[in-house]
Residue, then its C-alpha position, 0 to 999 in steps of 0.5 A: m835091305p843094305a849090307q850090313t854086318v848082323w853080329i849075333t851072340g846065342a847064334s849056335s841054338g834058338i832064336g839066334e839060329a833062326l836070326a841068322v838065316r833070316f838075316a843070311k837069305a837078306g845078305a846080311r854079313l854076319v858074325l855068330s857068336a856062342r859058346r859051342e864052335s862046333e854047333l856055330e860051324r853048322v849055324a854058318d853052312r846053313c848061311r851060307n846055304a841060304g845065299l851067303a859066300v864063305d867070306q861073309v860068315l864069322v864064327l866068333p866063339l865067345d863067353v859073355t862072362d869073359w869080360d876081359s875077352l870082349p873088346g879083342k872080339v869086337q877088334a877081331v869084327l872090325d878088323s874082318f868086316g870093319s864095322v858092327d851095323l847092328l849087336i843082337n845080344n842074343a846069349g842067355v839061359s833059363q830057370r826051372s826050380l823054386c827060390k826056397d830050391t834055388d842054391m845062390a849060386v843059379y841066381q848068380k850065374l843067372m845073372d852073369v849070363d843074361v845080365m853082366g854079359q849083356i852088358a858087357l859086350t855092348k859096352a865093348v861095341l858101343p864106342h866105335m857106334l858112338e865113334r859113327g854115329f850109326g848103329h842098333l843095339a839089341v837084346t833078346s829079354s822076355v814077357a818074363g822081363k815085365v811079369g813074374a812067374p812061379t820056378r822063374t824067380g832069378y831069370c825074371a829078376a835078369k830079364h827086368a834087369v836088362m830091359g831097364f838097362f836097355d830102356a836107359l840105355r835107350a835114352e841117353v843113345e838115341a840121340e847121338g844115332v844108336r837104335v836100342s830094341t827090347i825084344t820080347p818074346g814070349f813062348i817060342r819052340t826052342d830048347i830053353s826049358r831043357n836047357a834051363l839051370a834046375g836049383d842045383g845048377s844042373a839041366y832042367g831037362k823037359l820041354d815044357d808044354d807050354i814051349a812046345g806050343g809056342m810058336d815057331v821060332t822062324e815064324c819067331a825070327d821073321v817077326i824080329f826080324k821086321g821089327l829091327q827093320a823098322k827099327k823098333r824100339e821093343i818088338p814083342v813075339g808071341k801068340g800065347k795068352e802070355m803076350a796078354a799078359l803086357w796088357v794085363k800088367r799095364l792095365s791091372p796089376e792086381l789080376l795079374f799078380r792073381l792070374a801068376r800065382a794061380 
């Protein structure tokens, strides 16, 4: 793989961390972003241990909901590496609460982080890619971006919105040399459920059985890496029954609705 600059948000844990290590092994220059700088430094050390030089990894803390700061963050990346070849919008938060028990502030946070934050950073990077006539934008959506599931009304809404935005963006920019990929993970062994929002906005704090039995995060990162290198427009990744739901939704929506209710 030729050297490229890969910017990963949500890089302090889970899929983002695993992707960072995978791209490090391939020799990419990395920009690692999330809110927790200490965790980003830990991931940066892992990437250097995987073969990158000190100056090939930029730790760039950011909050995707702070829209006004994002143009400055983009400029910091350009000042360091000269380009953004691949942006992986991976920041996000999940939910575990019934609609009737969920505060509106929780829905607002899900939309701000999972949707508006991804759009804002993408818009900040997009002019650079369009000017070059080259670039790749990716977003980590979810099977929940295509399938509705109980206790995840806000999360499903956010991930459906992300799928719609990036599918539409692809139609606008692909002819101008900018690729767009949507990543649709199923159950991956990360802390996503522990960090999910309960109905009152507190951390859910529990590991779902489905998550515990999901795909290993390193295996997941390898599938995503290969899909991005192949410039696939959509990259499903997972190994459980939830992946079959993608096909059931297409072939028999009514059957899927009954299964989800059960």
